[in-house]
C-alpha positions as CSV (number, residue, x, y, z in Angstrom):
1,C,3.9,-7.5,0.2
2,L,6.6,-4.8,-0.5
3,S,9.2,-7.4,0.9
4,T,7.9,-9.6,-1.9
5,C,9.0,-7.2,-4.5
6,A,12.2,-6.3,-3.0
7,T,15.0,-6.2,-5.6
8,S,17.9,-5.5,-3.1
9,L,19.1,-6.1,0.3
10,H,18.4,-2.4,1.4
11,M,15.1,-2.5,-0.2
12,L,14.2,-5.5,1.9
13,E,15.6,-4.1,5.0
14,I,13.2,-1.0,4.5
15,A,10.3,-3.3,3.8
16,R,10.9,-5.1,6.9
17,F,11.4,-1.8,9.0
18,I,7.9,-0.6,8.3
19,P,5.9,-3.1,9.4
20,G,7.6,-3.0,12.9
21,L,6.5,0.5,13.3
22,P,2.8,-0.2,14.3
23,Q,3.7,-3.4,16.0
24,G,3.9,-2.0,19.7
25,S,0.8,0.3,19.3
26,F,-1.2,-2.7,17.8
27,L,-0.3,-5.5,20.5
28,G,-0.5,-3.0,23.4
29,G,-3.8,-1.4,22.2
30,A,-5.0,-5.1,21.8
31,A,-4.0,-5.5,25.3
32,R,-5.7,-2.5,26.5
33,V,-9.0,-3.2,24.8
34,A,-9.0,-6.8,26.0
35,A,-8.4,-5.5,29.6
36,G,-11.1,-2.9,29.4
37,R,-13.5,-5.4,28.1
38,G,-12.7,-8.3,30.6
39,E,-14.6,-8.9,33.7
40,R,-13.4,-7.6,36.9
41,G,-10.9,-9.6,38.4
42,Y,-10.0,-11.2,35.2
43,R,-7.8,-8.7,33.5
44,G,-4.5,-10.8,33.7
45,R,-6.7,-13.5,31.9
46,A,-7.7,-11.1,29.2
47,V,-4.4,-9.7,28.5
48,G,-2.6,-13.1,28.7
49,R,-5.1,-14.2,26.0
50,V,-4.0,-11.3,23.8
51,F,-0.4,-12.4,24.0
52,A,-1.5,-16.2,23.7
53,G,-3.1,-15.2,20.3
54,M,0.3,-13.7,19.3
55,T,2.1,-17.1,20.0
56,I,0.2,-18.9,17.4
57,A,2.6,-17.3,14.9
58,N,5.4,-19.5,16.6
59,I,3.3,-22.5,16.6
60,L,2.0,-22.3,12.8
61,G,3.3,-19.3,11.3
62,A,7.2,-19.6,11.8
63,P,7.4,-23.3,10.8
64,F,5.2,-22.5,7.8
65,A,7.3,-19.8,6.7
66,S,10.5,-21.8,7.2
67,Y,9.2,-24.7,5.1
68,A,7.8,-22.1,2.5
69,G,10.9,-20.4,2.1
70,T,13.1,-23.3,2.0
71,Y,10.9,-25.1,-0.8
72,F,8.9,-22.3,-2.6
73,G,11.1,-19.4,-2.0
74,W,11.3,-16.5,0.4
75,R,9.1,-14.3,-1.7
76,L,6.2,-16.5,-1.3
77,S,6.6,-16.5,2.5
78,Y,6.5,-12.5,2.5
79,L,3.3,-12.6,0.2
80,L,1.5,-15.0,2.4
81,I,2.3,-12.8,5.6
82,G,1.0,-9.8,3.8
83,L,-2.1,-11.5,2.7
84,I,-2.8,-12.6,6.5
85,S,-2.2,-8.9,7.6
86,A,-4.8,-7.8,5.0
87,V,-7.4,-10.4,6.6
88,C,-6.5,-9.4,10.1
89,C,-7.4,-5.7,9.2
90,V,-10.6,-6.8,8.0
91,M,-11.3,-8.7,11.2
92,V,-10.3,-5.7,13.3
93,Q,-12.8,-3.4,11.7
94,M,-15.6,-6.0,11.8
95,F,-15.2,-7.4,15.6
96,V,-13.4,-5.0,17.5
97,P,-15.8,-2.4,19.5
98,Y,-15.6,1.2,18.5
99,D,-13.8,3.3,21.2
100,A,-14.7,7.1,21.0
101,P,-11.8,9.3,21.5
102,N,-11.2,11.1,24.7
103,R,-11.0,14.6,23.8
104,A,-9.8,15.6,27.4
105,R,-6.7,13.8,26.7
106,S,-3.7,15.0,24.6
107,A,-0.5,13.6,23.3
108,L,1.5,16.1,25.7
109,G,-0.5,14.8,28.5
110,E,0.4,11.2,27.6
111,L,3.8,12.0,27.4
112,A,3.8,13.5,30.9
113,A,4.0,9.7,32.1
114,F,7.6,9.8,31.4
115,S,7.9,11.9,34.4
116,R,7.0,9.0,36.5
117,K,9.9,6.9,38.0
118,Q,8.0,3.6,37.8
119,V,7.3,3.9,34.0
120,W,11.0,4.1,33.5
121,F,11.5,1.0,35.9
122,V,9.1,-1.0,33.9
123,I,10.8,0.0,30.4
124,G,14.4,-0.6,31.8
125,T,13.2,-4.1,33.4
126,V,11.4,-5.4,30.1
127,A,14.5,-4.0,28.0
128,V,16.9,-5.9,30.0
129,G,14.8,-8.7,31.6
130,C,13.3,-10.0,28.5
131,G,16.4,-9.9,26.5
132,G,17.4,-13.2,27.7
133,M,15.1,-15.1,25.5
134,F,16.3,-13.3,22.5
135,C,20.0,-14.2,23.1
136,V,19.0,-17.9,22.4
137,Y,16.0,-17.4,20.3
138,T,18.1,-15.2,17.6
139,Y,20.8,-18.1,17.2
140,F,18.3,-20.8,17.9
141,S,18.6,-22.7,14.6
142,L,22.2,-22.3,14.6
143,T,22.5,-24.0,18.0
144,L,20.2,-26.7,17.3
145,Q,22.2,-27.7,14.1
146,S,25.7,-27.1,15.6
147,V,25.3,-28.4,19.1
148,T,22.1,-30.3,19.2
149,H,22.8,-31.8,15.9
150,V,19.0,-31.6,14.9
151,P,18.4,-32.2,11.2
152,V,17.2,-29.2,9.2
153,W,13.8,-30.7,8.5
154,A,13.4,-30.9,12.3
155,I,14.1,-27.2,13.0
156,P,10.5,-26.1,12.4
157,L,9.3,-28.7,14.9
158,F,11.2,-27.1,17.6
159,Q,10.1,-23.7,16.6
160,S,6.5,-25.0,16.9
161,L,7.3,-26.5,20.4
162,W,8.7,-23.1,21.5
163,G,5.3,-21.6,20.4
164,V,3.3,-24.2,22.3
165,G,5.4,-23.2,25.3
166,M,4.5,-19.5,24.8
167,F,0.8,-20.5,24.4
168,V,0.7,-22.3,27.5
169,G,2.8,-19.5,29.4
170,A,0.6,-16.8,28.3
171,W,-2.7,-18.7,29.1
172,V,-1.7,-20.0,32.6
173,G,0.4,-16.6,33.4
174,G,-2.8,-14.8,32.8
175,I,-4.6,-16.7,35.3
176,V,-1.7,-16.4,38.1
177,M,-1.6,-12.8,37.4
178,D,-5.1,-12.3,38.4
179,R,-4.4,-13.8,41.8
180,N,-1.3,-11.9,42.4
181,L,0.6,-9.7,39.8
182,K,3.8,-9.2,41.9
183,W,4.6,-12.9,42.6
184,A,3.5,-13.8,39.1
185,T,6.0,-11.5,37.6
186,I,8.8,-12.6,40.0
187,G,8.0,-16.4,39.2
188,A,8.2,-15.7,35.5
189,F,11.7,-14.1,35.8
190,I,12.9,-17.2,37.8
191,W,11.3,-19.5,35.3
192,N,13.1,-17.8,32.4
193,A,16.5,-17.6,34.3
194,V,16.1,-21.4,34.8
195,A,15.0,-22.2,31.5
196,L,18.0,-20.4,30.1
197,G,20.4,-22.0,32.2
198,L,19.0,-25.4,31.5
199,F,19.3,-24.8,27.7
200,A,22.9,-24.1,28.0
201,L,23.4,-27.1,30.1
202,V,21.4,-29.8,27.9
203,A,21.9,-28.4,24.4
204,T,23.8,-31.6,23.5
205,N,20.8,-33.7,24.3
206,I,17.8,-33.8,22.2
207,P,15.0,-34.9,24.4
208,L,16.3,-32.5,27.3
209,T,16.6,-29.6,24.8
210,A,13.1,-30.2,23.7
211,L,12.0,-29.7,27.4
212,A,14.2,-26.7,27.9
213,V,12.7,-25.2,24.7
214,F,9.3,-25.7,25.8
215,M,10.2,-24.1,29.2
216,L,11.8,-21.1,27.3
217,G,8.4,-20.4,25.4
218,G,6.7,-20.5,28.7
219,G,8.6,-17.6,29.9
220,I,6.6,-15.3,27.5
221,A,4.3,-15.0,30.6
222,L,6.6,-12.2,31.6
223,S,5.3,-10.0,28.8
224,P,1.7,-9.8,29.8
225,A,2.8,-9.4,33.4
226,M,5.0,-6.3,32.6
227,Q,2.1,-5.0,30.4
228,M,-0.2,-5.1,33.4
229,R,2.5,-3.5,35.5
230,L,2.9,-0.5,33.2
231,M,-0.9,0.0,32.8
232,D,-1.1,0.2,36.6
233,V,1.9,2.7,37.1
234,A,1.1,4.8,34.0
235,A,-2.2,5.9,35.6
236,D,-4.2,8.1,33.2
237,A,-1.6,7.5,30.3
238,Q,-2.9,4.4,29.2
239,T,-2.5,4.9,25.7
240,L,1.3,5.2,26.3
241,A,1.2,2.4,28.5
242,A,-0.3,0.3,25.6
243,S,2.6,1.0,23.4
244,M,5.6,1.3,25.6
245,N,5.7,-2.2,26.9
246,H,6.0,-3.6,23.5
247,A,8.4,-0.9,22.4
248,A,10.7,-1.9,25.4
249,F,10.4,-5.6,24.5
250,N,11.7,-4.7,20.8
251,M,14.6,-3.1,22.7
252,A,15.0,-6.3,24.6
253,N,15.2,-8.0,21.2
254,A,18.1,-5.8,20.1
255,L,19.9,-6.2,23.3
256,G,19.6,-10.1,23.5
257,A,20.5,-10.6,20.1
258,W,23.6,-8.0,20.4
259,L,24.9,-9.9,23.6
260,G,24.4,-13.3,22.1
261,G,26.4,-12.3,19.1
262,L,29.3,-11.1,21.5
263,V,29.2,-14.3,23.1
264,L,29.7,-16.2,19.9
265,V,32.1,-13.9,18.6
266,A,34.0,-14.3,21.8
267,G,34.2,-18.1,21.1
268,Y,32.2,-19.3,24.0
269,G,30.1,-21.6,21.9
270,D,26.7,-21.6,20.7
271,A,25.2,-23.0,23.8
272,A,26.6,-20.3,25.9
273,T,24.0,-17.8,24.8
274,G,21.8,-19.6,27.4
275,W,24.2,-18.2,30.1
276,A,24.1,-14.7,28.8
277,G,20.4,-14.8,28.6
278,M,20.0,-16.1,32.1
279,A,22.5,-13.1,33.4
280,L,19.9,-10.6,31.7
281,S,16.8,-12.3,33.4
282,C,18.7,-12.1,36.6
283,I,19.3,-8.3,36.3
284,G,15.7,-7.9,35.1
285,L,14.4,-9.4,38.0
286,L,16.8,-7.3,40.6
287,L,15.5,-4.4,38.6
288,F,11.8,-5.3,39.2
289,L,12.6,-6.1,42.9
290,L,14.2,-2.5,43.0
291,S,11.2,-0.9,41.4
292,L,9.0,-2.5,44.2
293,W,11.1,-1.3,46.9
294,S,11.2,2.0,45.6
295,E,7.4,2.0,45.1
296,A,7.0,1.0,48.9
297,R,9.5,3.6,50.1
298,D,7.7,6.5,48.2
299,G,4.3,5.0,49.4
300,R,5.7,5.4,53.1
301,K,7.2,8.8,52.4
302,E,3.7,9.9,51.0
303,A,1.9,8.3,54.1
304,R,4.2,10.2,56.5
305,L,3.7,13.5,54.7
306,A,0.0,13.1,54.7
307,G,-0.1,12.2,58.2
């Protein structure tokens, strides 16, 4: 609502910054609650459904905000977002079970998780590997208009299609994660890399671009997979694990947008953001494989010392 009343660009920037502060804690906390309340063996599905709920914003919220901003003004869009947030606060209070605080834990105890190598591996993997999506998404509308030649009125439809892909990816990804988290994560990285490369190749063709956009949305399965990975390696620092995944995801947002901007400034063309994103996804996959190798090596070393 503060954004609605903004009278200058600086005020709008501050108003946009403030809502971002609790975002990681909220989504991470929701994932933690879902994982704790889910049945044994269904933790991936529970976390995946939390992220699937988030994707509804891309199916309905983003297109609606685009239309509202275009035809009724941007202030109305921000006002509606503020009202929806207020409704969500009431619903959380009504429906989320109360979780008594653990007096045995402390903030310093949670911060001790940063001494674990695997925690840093996850943060780095997410910050780099998930940045590929934002290379494309940040300049998505620009590419659709200048390369794909999609009419302005159809851009929200492509945003919805991306959101549908995200919903399917989060839902199906949760099921696959319950079967094998490691291979589900590797598969999500490969899926992202292929989708980003496909977008760069077919950006001039509307039907194939639509397919690539749907596939790009499906890559969101990587986020709940890495959330579960972080919860596993953070051990007893689950509160930290609940927030740091999304914090790293926001770092990926910044890195991807920055790299995509460099590609455009260098004159490689709007569609080339797909190639830059593909490179980030491949680096993320390498980091994840390196973390698995390091974890296995440390496990063997501990076994030798124990024996």
